[in-house]
C-alpha positions in Angstrom: -118.3 -8.5 -165.5 -121.3 -8.2 -163.3 -120.8 -5.7 -160.4 -123.4 -6.6 -157.8 -123.8 -3.7 -155.5 -125.2 -4.3 -152.0 -126.6 -1.3 -150.1 -127.9 -2.9 -146.9 -131.5 -4.1 -146.9 -132.8 -3.8 -150.5 -136.2 -3.4 -152.0 -137.2 -5.4 -155.1 -136.1 -2.7 -157.6 -132.7 -2.4 -156.0 -132.2 -6.2 -156.1 -133.1 -6.3 -159.8 -130.8 -3.4 -160.6 -127.8 -4.5 -158.5 -127.9 -8.0 -159.8 -127.6 -6.7 -163.4 -125.4 -3.6 -162.8 -122.3 -3.5 -165.1 -121.3 0.1 -164.8 -122.1 3.2 -162.7 -123.4 3.7 -159.1 -126.9 3.3 -157.8 -127.2 7.0 -157.1 -130.4 8.7 -158.4 -129.6 10.8 -161.5 -126.2 9.1 -162.4 -125.8 7.0 -165.5 -125.8 3.2 -165.0 -125.4 0.3 -167.4 -127.5 -2.8 -167.0 -127.2 -6.3 -168.5 -130.3 -7.1 -170.4 -131.6 -10.7 -170.4 -134.6 -10.4 -172.8 -136.1 -8.1 -175.4 -139.5 -7.5 -176.8 -140.4 -5.9 -180.1 -143.7 -5.5 -181.9 -144.5 -4.8 -185.5 -145.2 -1.0 -185.2 -141.6 -0.5 -183.9 -139.9 -3.9 -184.6 -139.5 -3.3 -188.4 -137.1 -0.4 -187.6 -135.3 -2.5 -185.0 -134.6 -5.2 -187.5 -133.4 -2.6 -190.0 -131.1 -1.3 -187.3 -129.7 -4.8 -186.7 -129.1 -5.0 -190.5 -127.3 -1.6 -190.4 -125.2 -2.8 -187.4 -124.2 -5.9 -189.4 -125.3 -8.2 -186.5 -125.0 -11.9 -187.1 -127.0 -13.3 -184.2 -128.6 -11.8 -181.1 -126.7 -12.0 -177.8 -129.6 -11.9 -175.4 -130.9 -14.9 -173.5 -134.2 -14.5 -175.3 -135.8 -12.1 -177.7 -139.3 -12.2 -179.1 -140.9 -10.4 -182.1 -144.7 -9.9 -182.0 -147.2 -9.0 -184.6 -150.0 -7.4 -182.7 -150.4 -3.7 -183.7 -150.8 -3.5 -187.5 -153.2 -6.4 -188.1 -155.6 -4.7 -190.6 -154.5 -5.7 -194.1 -156.2 -3.1 -196.3 -153.3 -3.2 -198.8 -149.9 -4.9 -199.2 -147.9 -2.9 -196.7 -148.8 -4.6 -193.4 -148.6 -8.2 -194.8 -145.2 -7.4 -196.4 -143.9 -6.1 -193.2 -145.0 -9.2 -191.4 -143.1 -11.4 -193.9 -140.1 -9.2 -193.4 -140.3 -9.5 -189.6 -140.7 -13.3 -189.8 -137.5 -13.5 -192.0 -135.6 -11.1 -189.6 -136.6 -13.2 -186.6 -135.3 -16.3 -188.4 -132.2 -14.6 -189.5 -131.2 -13.0 -186.2 -132.4 -15.7 -183.8 -135.7 -14.4 -182.3 -139.0 -16.0 -181.4 -141.8 -14.9 -183.7 -145.4 -14.5 -182.6 -147.6 -14.7 -185.7 -150.5 -12.3 -186.4 -153.5 -13.3 -184.3 -151.4 -14.9 -181.5 -152.0 -11.9 -179.3 -150.8 -8.6 -177.7 -147.1 -8.7 -176.9 -147.2 -7.8 -173.2 -149.7 -10.5 -171.8 -148.3 -13.1 -174.2 -144.7 -12.5 -173.2 -145.6 -12.5 -169.5 -147.4 -15.8 -169.9 -144.9 -17.6 -172.1 -141.5 -16.0 -171.4 -141.6 -13.8 -168.3 -139.2 -14.9 -165.5 -139.0 -13.1 -162.1 -135.6 -11.6 -161.4 -134.7 -11.0 -165.0 -134.3 -7.8 -167.0 -136.1 -7.0 -170.3 -136.3 -4.0 -172.5 -138.9 -3.5 -175.3 -139.5 -1.1 -178.1 -143.0 -0.4 -176.7 -143.6 2.0 -173.8 -145.9 -0.5 -172.0 -143.1 -3.0 -171.7 -143.1 -2.3 -167.9 -146.2 -4.5 -167.7 -143.9 -7.5 -167.0 -143.0 -5.9 -163.7 -146.2 -7.5 -162.5 -144.2 -10.8 -162.1 -141.0 -9.4 -160.5 -139.1 -8.4 -163.7 -137.2 -5.2 -164.3 -138.8 -4.4 -167.6 -138.3 -1.0 -169.3 -139.7 0.6 -172.4 -137.1 2.2 -174.7 -136.6 3.2 -178.2 -135.9 0.6 -180.9 -132.2 1.4 -181.2 -131.7 0.7 -177.5 -133.3 -2.8 -178.1 -131.1 -3.4 -181.2 -128.0 -2.5 -179.2 -129.0 -4.9 -176.4 -129.5 -7.6 -178.9 -126.0 -6.9 -180.1 -124.8 -7.4 -176.5 -124.5 -3.8 -175.3 -125.8 -2.8 -171.8 -128.8 -0.5 -171.4 -127.7 2.9 -170.2 -130.2 4.9 -168.2 -130.1 7.4 -165.4 -130.5 5.7 -162.1 -134.1 6.4 -161.0 -135.5 7.1 -157.6 -137.5 4.2 -156.1 -141.0 5.3 -155.3 -142.5 2.8 -152.8 -146.3 2.7 -152.9 -147.8 0.7 -150.0 -151.1 -1.0 -150.8 -153.5 -1.9 -147.9 -157.0 -3.1 -147.8 -159.1 -4.9 -150.4 -160.9 -3.6 -153.5 -164.6 -3.1 -152.9 -167.3 -4.5 -155.3 -167.3 -2.8 -158.7 -163.8 -1.5 -158.2 -160.8 -3.2 -159.9 -157.1 -2.9 -160.6 -157.7 -0.2 -163.3 -159.0 2.0 -160.6 -155.8 1.7 -158.6 -153.6 3.0 -161.4 -156.2 5.7 -162.3 -156.0 6.8 -158.6 -152.3 7.2 -159.0 -152.9 9.2 -162.2 -155.5 11.3 -160.4 -153.0 12.1 -157.7 -149.9 12.7 -159.8 -150.9 13.3 -163.5 -148.7 12.2 -166.4 -145.4 13.6 -165.0 -145.5 12.3 -161.5 -143.4 9.2 -162.1 -140.7 10.9 -164.3 -137.2 9.7 -163.1 -138.7 7.1 -160.8 -139.4 3.3 -160.5 -142.7 2.6 -158.9 -142.5 -0.4 -156.5 -145.8 -1.6 -154.9 -145.6 -3.4 -151.6 -147.7 -4.0 -148.5 -150.5 -6.3 -147.3 -152.9 -5.3 -150.0 -150.8 -7.2 -152.6 -152.3 -10.4 -151.3 -155.6 -9.3 -152.8 -154.2 -8.7 -156.3 -153.5 -11.4 -158.9 -150.6 -11.3 -161.3 -152.9 -10.1 -164.0 -154.3 -7.4 -161.7 -150.7 -6.3 -161.2 -150.2 -6.3 -165.0 -153.0 -3.7 -165.3 -151.2 -1.4 -162.8 -147.7 -2.0 -164.1 -148.7 -1.4 -167.7 -150.1 2.0 -167.0 -147.2 3.1 -164.9 -146.0 4.3 -168.3 -148.8 6.9 -168.2 -147.2 8.3 -165.0 -144.0 8.8 -166.9 -142.2 6.2 -164.7 -139.1 4.4 -165.8 -140.9 1.2 -164.9 -143.1 -0.5 -162.2 -142.1 -3.5 -160.2 -144.0 -5.9 -158.0 -142.4 -8.7 -155.9 -142.0 -12.2 -157.2 -144.3 -13.8 -154.5 -147.0 -16.4 -154.2 -149.3 -14.7 -156.6 -146.6 -14.9 -159.3 -146.0 -18.6 -158.5 -149.8 -19.2 -159.0 -149.7 -17.4 -162.3 -146.7 -19.3 -163.7 -148.2 -22.6 -162.4 -151.4 -21.8 -164.3 -149.3 -21.3 -167.5 -147.5 -24.7 -167.1 -144.3 -22.9 -166.1 -144.0 -23.5 -162.4 -140.3 -24.3 -162.9 -139.6 -20.7 -164.0 -140.7 -19.2 -160.7 -138.0 -17.3 -158.7 -138.9 -15.7 -155.5 -137.8 -12.1 -155.2 -139.0 -10.1 -152.2 -137.9 -6.9 -150.5 -135.6 -7.4 -147.6 -136.9 -6.7 -144.1 -136.1 -3.1 -143.3 -135.8 -2.0 -147.0 -136.6 1.6 -147.6 -137.6 3.8 -150.5 -136.6 7.3 -151.8 -140.2 8.4 -151.9 -143.2 6.7 -150.2 -147.0 6.8 -150.6 -149.9 4.6 -149.5 -153.2 3.6 -151.0 -156.0 2.0 -148.9 -157.7 0.1 -151.7 -160.9 -0.4 -149.7 -161.6 3.4 -150.0 -161.3 3.5 -153.8 -164.3 4.1 -156.1 -164.8 3.7 -159.9 -162.7 6.3 -161.7 -162.4 7.5 -165.3 -160.0 9.6 -167.3 -161.7 12.2 -169.3 -160.6 13.2 -172.8 -157.8 13.7 -173.8 -155.2 12.7 -171.2 -154.7 9.7 -168.9 -154.1 12.1 -166.1 -157.5 13.8 -166.4 -159.1 11.5 -163.8 -162.3 12.0 -161.9 -164.8 9.7 -160.1 -167.3 8.1 -162.5 -170.2 9.5 -160.5 -169.1 13.1 -161.4 -169.6 12.5 -165.1 -172.5 10.1 -164.9 -175.1 10.7 -167.6 -172.8 11.7 -170.5 -173.9 9.9 -173.6 -171.8 7.0 -174.8 -171.6 5.6 -178.4 -168.8 3.1 -178.3 -167.2 0.7 -175.8 -163.8 -1.0 -176.5 -162.7 -3.8 -174.1 -159.2 -5.2 -174.4 -155.6 -4.0 -174.9 -152.5 -4.6 -172.8 -154.0 -2.3 -170.1 -156.8 -4.8 -169.3 -155.6 -8.0 -170.9 -156.6 -10.7 -168.4 -159.4 -13.4 -168.7 -161.1 -11.8 -165.8 -161.3 -8.4 -167.5 -163.4 -10.0 -170.3 -165.3 -12.5 -168.2 -166.6 -9.8 -165.8 -168.0 -7.8 -168.8 -169.7 -11.0 -170.1 -171.3 -11.6 -166.7 -172.5 -8.1 -166.4 -174.1 -8.2 -169.9 -175.4 -11.8 -169.5 -179.1 -12.1 -170.4 -179.3 -8.5 -171.5 -178.9 -6.5 -174.7 -176.5 -3.6 -175.1 -178.0 -0.2 -175.6 -179.1 0.4 -179.2 -176.8 3.4 -179.8 -173.6 1.7 -178.4 -171.1 -0.3 -180.4 -169.5 -2.8 -178.0 -166.1 -3.9 -179.4 -164.2 -6.8 -177.7 -160.5 -7.3 -178.5 -159.3 -10.5 -176.9 -155.7 -10.1 -176.0 -154.3 -13.5 -176.8 -155.3 -16.6 -178.7 -155.2 -18.5 -175.4 -157.5 -16.1 -173.6 -159.8 -16.3 -176.7 -159.9 -20.1 -176.1 -160.7 -19.7 -172.4 -163.5 -17.2 -173.1 -165.0 -19.9 -175.3 -164.4 -22.8 -172.9 -165.9 -20.8 -170.0 -169.1 -19.8 -171.9 -168.2 -16.1 -171.7 -167.7 -15.7 -175.4 -171.3 -16.8 -176.1 -172.6 -14.4 -173.4 -170.8 -11.5 -175.1 -172.0 -12.4 -178.6 -175.6 -12.9 -177.5 -175.6 -9.5 -175.7 -174.7 -7.8 -179.0 -170.9 -7.4 -178.6 -168.7 -7.4 -181.7 -165.8 -9.8 -181.4 -162.5 -8.8 -183.1 -159.2 -10.7 -183.5 -156.6 -11.0 -180.8 -154.5 -7.9 -181.0 -154.1 -4.2 -180.1 -156.7 -3.0 -182.7 -158.6 0.0 -181.3 -156.0 0.8 -178.7 -153.6 2.0 -181.4 -156.2 3.3 -183.9 -156.0 0.2 -186.1 -159.8 -0.1 -186.6 -162.7 0.7 -184.3 -162.3 4.5 -184.8 -165.1 6.4 -183.1 -167.4 9.0 -184.6 -166.2 12.6 -184.3 -166.9 14.0 -180.9 -168.9 11.0 -179.8 -167.8 9.5 -176.5 -165.9 6.2 -176.6 -165.2 4.4 -173.3 -162.2 2.2 -173.5 -160.1 -0.1 -171.2 -157.0 1.0 -173.1 -154.0 2.8 -171.5 -154.1 6.1 -173.5 -156.5 8.7 -174.9 -154.2 11.2 -176.5 -156.0 13.3 -179.2 -156.4 11.3 -182.4 -154.8 8.1 -181.2 -158.1 6.3 -181.8 -157.9 6.9 -185.5 -160.3 9.9 -185.4 -158.7 13.3 -185.2 -161.5 14.9 -183.2 -162.1 12.0 -180.9 -163.5 11.9 -177.4 -162.0 8.8 -175.7 -162.4 8.0 -172.0 -160.3 5.5 -170.0 -162.0 3.2 -167.5 -162.3 -0.2 -166.0 -164.1 -3.1 -167.6 -166.9 -2.7 -165.0 -167.5 0.9 -165.9 -167.3 0.1 -169.6 -169.9 -2.7 -169.2 -172.3 -0.4 -167.3 -172.2 2.2 -170.1 -172.8 -0.6 -172.6 -176.1 -1.3 -171.0 -177.3 2.2 -170.3 -175.9 4.2 -173.2 -174.5 6.8 -170.8 -171.6 6.9 -168.4 -172.8 5.1 -165.3 -171.3 4.4 -162.0 -171.3 0.5 -162.1 -172.3 0.5 -158.4 -175.7 1.9 -159.5 -176.5 -1.2 -161.6 -179.4 -3.3 -160.3 -177.4 -6.5 -159.8 -174.9 -8.1 -157.6 -171.2 -7.6 -158.5 -170.1 -10.7 -160.5 -166.9 -12.4 -159.5 -166.1 -14.8 -162.4 -164.8 -18.2 -161.4 -161.6 -18.5 -163.4 -159.9 -21.8 -164.3 -156.8 -22.7 -162.3 -155.2 -23.9 -165.4 -155.1 -21.5 -168.4 -155.2 -22.7 -172.0 -151.7 -23.1 -173.3 -151.4 -23.1 -177.1 -147.9 -22.2 -178.5 -148.6 -23.2 -182.1 -148.4 -19.6 -183.3 -145.1 -19.0 -181.5 -142.2 -19.9 -183.8 -138.9 -20.7 -182.1 -135.5 -19.4 -183.3 -133.8 -21.3 -186.0 -130.5 -23.0 -185.3 -127.6 -20.8 -186.1 -126.5 -22.7 -189.2 -130.0 -22.4 -190.8 -130.4 -18.8 -189.7 -127.2 -17.7 -191.5 -128.8 -18.8 -194.8 -132.0 -16.8 -194.4 -132.4 -13.8 -196.7 -134.4 -10.8 -195.4 -137.7 -10.5 -197.3 -138.2 -6.8 -198.2 -141.3 -5.6 -199.9 -141.4 -2.3 -201.8 -142.4 -0.3 -198.7 -139.4 -1.3 -196.6 -136.6 1.2 -196.9 -133.1 0.9 -195.3 -132.3 3.2 -192.4 -131.2 6.7 -193.6 -127.6 7.7 -193.0 -127.3 10.7 -190.6 -124.4 13.1 -190.6 -122.4 14.3 -187.6 -123.4 17.2 -185.5 -121.7 20.4 -186.9 -119.5 22.6 -184.7 -121.8 25.5 -185.3 -125.6 25.7 -185.9 -127.7 28.6 -187.0 -131.2 27.3 -187.7 -134.8 28.6 -187.7 -137.4 27.6 -185.1 -139.7 25.5 -187.4 -142.3 24.9 -184.7 -143.1 25.9 -181.1 -145.4 23.6 -179.0 -146.6 23.6 -175.4 -146.5 21.2 -172.5 -147.0 17.4 -172.6 -146.6 17.1 -176.4 -147.0 13.4 -176.9 -145.3 11.1 -179.4 -148.8 10.6 -180.9 -148.9 14.3 -181.5 -145.5 14.3 -183.1 -146.0 11.0 -185.1 -149.6 9.9 -185.2 -150.7 6.3 -184.8 -153.6 4.8 -186.7 -154.2 2.9 -189.9 -153.4 5.8 -192.2 -149.8 6.3 -190.8 -148.5 3.1 -189.2 -148.3 1.1 -192.4 -145.3 3.3 -193.4 -143.4 2.5 -190.2 -140.6 0.9 -192.3 -140.4 3.8 -194.8 -138.9 6.8 -193.1 -139.1 9.1 -196.2 -142.9 8.4 -196.5 -143.8 8.4 -192.9 -142.1 11.8 -192.4 -144.9 13.4 -194.4 -147.2 12.9 -191.4 -144.9 14.4 -188.7 -147.0 16.9 -186.6 -149.9 16.7 -189.0 -152.4 17.1 -186.2 -150.6 20.1 -184.7 -149.4 21.9 -187.8 -150.0 20.3 -191.2 -147.4 22.6 -192.8 -144.5 21.5 -190.7 -143.3 18.6 -192.9 -143.2 20.6 -196.1 -141.6 23.6 -194.5 -139.0 21.5 -192.8 -138.1 19.6 -195.9 -137.6 22.9 -197.8 -135.1 24.2 -195.2 -131.7 23.0 -196.4 -129.7 23.9 -193.3 -131.8 22.1 -190.7 -134.1 23.5 -188.0 -135.0 23.6 -184.3 -138.2 22.9 -182.3 -139.1 24.7 -179.1 -141.3 23.0 -176.5 -142.7 23.2 -173.0 -142.6 20.6 -170.3 -142.6 16.8 -170.7 -141.9 16.9 -174.4 -142.3 13.5 -176.1 -144.4 11.8 -173.5 -146.2 8.5 -174.3 -145.1 5.9 -176.9 -141.6 4.7 -177.3 -141.8 4.9 -181.1 -138.5 6.3 -182.4 -140.2 7.3 -185.6 -141.1 10.5 -183.6 -137.4 11.3 -183.8 -136.3 9.5 -187.0 -138.9 11.2 -189.2 -138.2 14.8 -187.9 -134.4 14.0 -188.1 -134.9 13.0 -191.7 -136.6 16.3 -192.3 -133.6 18.2 -190.9 -134.3 18.5 -187.1 -131.0 19.2 -185.3 -131.9 20.6 -182.0 -134.9 20.6 -179.6 -135.0 23.1 -176.7 -137.6 22.4 -174.0 -138.5 23.1 -170.4 -138.2 19.3 -169.9 -138.2 16.0 -171.8 -140.0 12.6 -171.3 -137.4 9.9 -170.7 -137.7 7.6 -173.7 -138.0 10.5 -176.2 -135.0 12.2 -174.7 -132.9 9.0 -175.1 -134.2 8.5 -178.7 -133.1 12.1 -179.6 -129.6 11.3 -178.4 -129.6 8.0 -180.2 -130.1 9.7 -183.6 -127.9 12.7 -183.1 -130.5 15.3 -182.3 -129.2 17.8 -179.6 -131.7 17.9 -176.7 -131.4 21.0 -174.6 -133.4 22.5 -171.7 -133.9 26.1 -170.7 -131.9 27.0 -167.6 -134.6 29.6 -166.9 -138.0 28.2 -168.1 -139.4 31.7 -168.6 -137.1 32.1 -171.6 -139.5 29.8 -173.4 -142.0 32.6 -173.5 -139.7 34.9 -175.5 -139.1 32.5 -178.4 -141.5 32.3 -181.4 -141.8 30.2 -184.5 -139.5 31.7 -187.2 -136.9 32.9 -184.7 -133.3 31.8 -185.0 -131.3 29.5 -182.8 -127.6 29.9 -183.0 -125.0 27.6 -181.3 -121.3 27.9 -181.7 -118.5 25.6 -180.6 -121.0 22.9 -179.9 -118.6 19.9 -179.2 -116.5 22.0 -176.9 -119.5 23.3 -175.0 -121.0 19.8 -174.6 -117.7 18.3 -173.3 -117.0 21.2 -170.9 -120.1 20.6 -168.7 -123.8 20.8 -168.7 -124.1 24.5 -169.5 -124.6 25.5 -173.2 -124.8 29.1 -174.2 -127.0 29.9 -177.3 -128.4 32.9 -179.1 -132.2 32.6 -179.4 -134.1 35.3 -181.2 -131.0 37.6 -181.0 -130.7 37.2 -177.2 -128.1 35.2 -175.3 -129.8 32.4 -173.3 -128.4 29.8 -171.0 -129.4 26.2 -171.8 -128.5 22.9 -170.1 -128.0 19.3 -171.3 -128.2 16.1 -169.4 -126.0 14.0 -171.6 -123.4 11.7 -170.1 -119.9 11.8 -171.6 -120.8 8.7 -173.5 -123.9 10.3 -175.0 -122.0 13.5 -175.8 -119.7 11.5 -178.1 -122.7 9.7 -179.6 -124.5 12.9 -180.4 -121.4 14.5 -181.9 -121.0 11.5 -184.1 -124.5 11.8 -185.5 -126.0 9.0 -183.4 -125.4 5.6 -182.0 -125.1 3.7 -185.3 -122.6 6.1 -186.9 -120.6 6.0 -183.6 -120.6 2.2 -183.6 -119.5 2.2 -187.3 -116.7 4.6 -186.4 -115.5 2.4 -183.6 -115.5 -0.7 -185.7 -113.6 1.2 -188.5 -110.9 1.8 -185.8 
């Protein structure tokens, strides 16, 4: 039963939460359960979700709508990726999902255009799922198992975030665009500033941002560590849905007059200038003018972080009639088949081609290191959301994050260039009011009777989910690895064309765990029969939602992770698969632990159930640790994870 909770005048985030609240209270830090209307999965994480549905014995999904996209692993250099795509198609048919074929486009902009509805909730097994907050949805990135459980009809359980209200005023000046707004937020707050918060944008400046501008900002809220980002369902959203032939799906959702926020901030957009994130963190932001003159060898335009028609058209108009610099490879990744069509109809595709740009298929491509890898140490400017070390497919990369305008300027000059210094007027492309709508590559769910007859198509690289044992009462395990602050899931489980084809094969993909940090970890961990621990600094597990960064270490024997603090999605993924996530009560204790030391825990179930304090012996010294697990999660971790717990409950 829905438990709508009214707390006086409500902001947009509170309206979205209260209208879907099924358990808990809207008090920051307490656990709440939310009814989920839609889910999104993509091929890099969706294969595991479908294997989890199989492990759960699900007959048919219980959500209003679920969609499976093939957008990440599009390079077919051997049989693995195409076999996974056939498996995903069969799973979508079997369980009742929409299926977006390879080449149809990147999940986030396609979903917003075809399925997004203001006022609804969605979770996705991709950390950039919050992009749909651009049109007034509560859209949250989670681990794959959370998505599988939502498809099975379970609520999403999260800790109630604070609501961070960011007032936007003014209008963006020439040569500054939406990417610079979110880069300004990252410049101010770095990659941890949004942890435990929902960012809600409001104020008169919203009138100057289109729904796709808002998509850029909401998408990269994930880089702040935020639970999600929301914008109101207002006139800009109505215009967007109308342009997609979906005016009937518009629902107005606005903050009440007098609504307040837990934290507030303001940005006068008229004062912003072109910004850029230096290698190798989205939070390493400086004005473009401060790094002007650095040589550039590659430009990549596209990705879910700059997916709109405008983002490509403005590059085309900057490059029109000119030739790109002879040392720069300019790579264009259209973000959907429909945007590809509109680029051609508007003449922008010809302008890009004639200027020397390379046109790739509609998909994530270079953003996830699936092609377009840069040369070692050679600067690559990209409109993508992340620049973690090695994410591009090159271990020793030098990736910078910027707006399409800044990327285009460097494409012409061969060096990082403030686009305001170009000798031309700022182009403002005239976009069609009606977008191309082509749904031929979106396959609808089969009727239930037909779906029940579908057999899952499993190639040789697709392995069933490993079984994991319960958490023992006592643990005495070695510290297999010690890492520092902001260790990303890309650092734990690399992306790229070498690794991601094994995403449905946990035994094989486990060989790549931490390979960029310590290439001996996997072999050492596999040789340790009794399990092991990892020690880490702050914000452990930031970045991608990929649960392989938990599943593979768990397969290798990981039982406990002790940190100064965790990133939200990774912390939840650890609990989902029965790994004990603990934090130092005194962060300085981190300094006294070294790789090879021993972690000893006794009476674990009793300690977890008694409260948040956990006493442990680390390197022969008693240390106080803390956990943030709810009673529900405690039982889940003790059982060995959410799937073993579900099986136990069904067995009665």
